[in-house]
C-alpha positions in Angstrom: 32.5 135.8 148.4 33.0 137.5 145.0 29.8 138.1 143.1 29.0 136.1 140.0 28.5 138.0 136.8 25.1 138.0 135.1 24.6 135.1 132.7 26.0 132.2 134.8 23.6 129.3 135.3 22.8 128.6 138.9 25.1 126.1 140.6 28.5 125.4 142.2 30.7 127.0 139.5 30.5 130.6 138.3 32.6 133.4 136.8 33.3 136.8 138.1 34.1 140.3 136.6 37.8 139.5 137.0 37.6 137.7 133.7 40.2 139.1 131.3 38.6 137.6 128.2 41.5 135.2 127.3 39.0 132.3 126.7 41.3 129.6 128.0 38.4 128.2 130.0 36.2 128.0 126.9 39.0 126.0 125.1 39.2 123.6 128.1 35.5 123.2 128.9 33.4 124.3 125.9 30.4 122.3 127.0 30.3 124.2 130.3 31.8 127.6 129.7 31.2 130.1 126.9 32.3 133.6 126.1 29.7 136.4 126.1 30.9 138.7 123.4 28.5 141.4 124.3 29.5 141.5 128.0 33.1 140.7 127.4 33.5 137.9 129.8 33.2 134.1 130.2 30.1 132.6 131.8 29.2 129.1 133.0 26.5 127.9 130.6 26.1 124.4 132.1 27.1 123.0 135.4 29.1 119.7 135.2 26.9 116.6 134.9 29.6 113.9 135.1 33.2 113.3 136.3 34.8 114.3 133.0 33.0 117.7 133.0 33.9 118.2 136.7 37.6 117.5 135.9 37.5 120.1 133.0 35.9 122.7 135.3 38.7 122.2 137.9 41.3 122.4 135.1 39.6 125.7 133.9 39.9 127.1 137.4 43.5 126.1 137.7 44.3 127.5 134.2 42.5 130.9 134.5 45.2 133.6 134.7 42.8 136.1 136.3 41.3 133.6 138.8 37.8 134.5 137.5 36.3 131.1 137.7 35.1 130.1 141.1 33.8 127.1 143.0 31.3 128.1 145.8 32.4 125.1 147.8 29.1 123.4 147.7 28.8 119.7 146.9 
């Protein structure tokens, strides 16, 4: 398993150092993902709390050009 970067909240979804900084994920799921300007990568700031947020996280994973958003496979 690829290591999560510092700043991700605990939970199923996380980002890795593979983040290229495009911020597509932030545009898709702004309530759950933010860009850490100091670190230069996106972080998960809130795990999904409903079906709509879950769908946006999945869309973020599918849209990430560097495959830096991960799902640890837990339920």
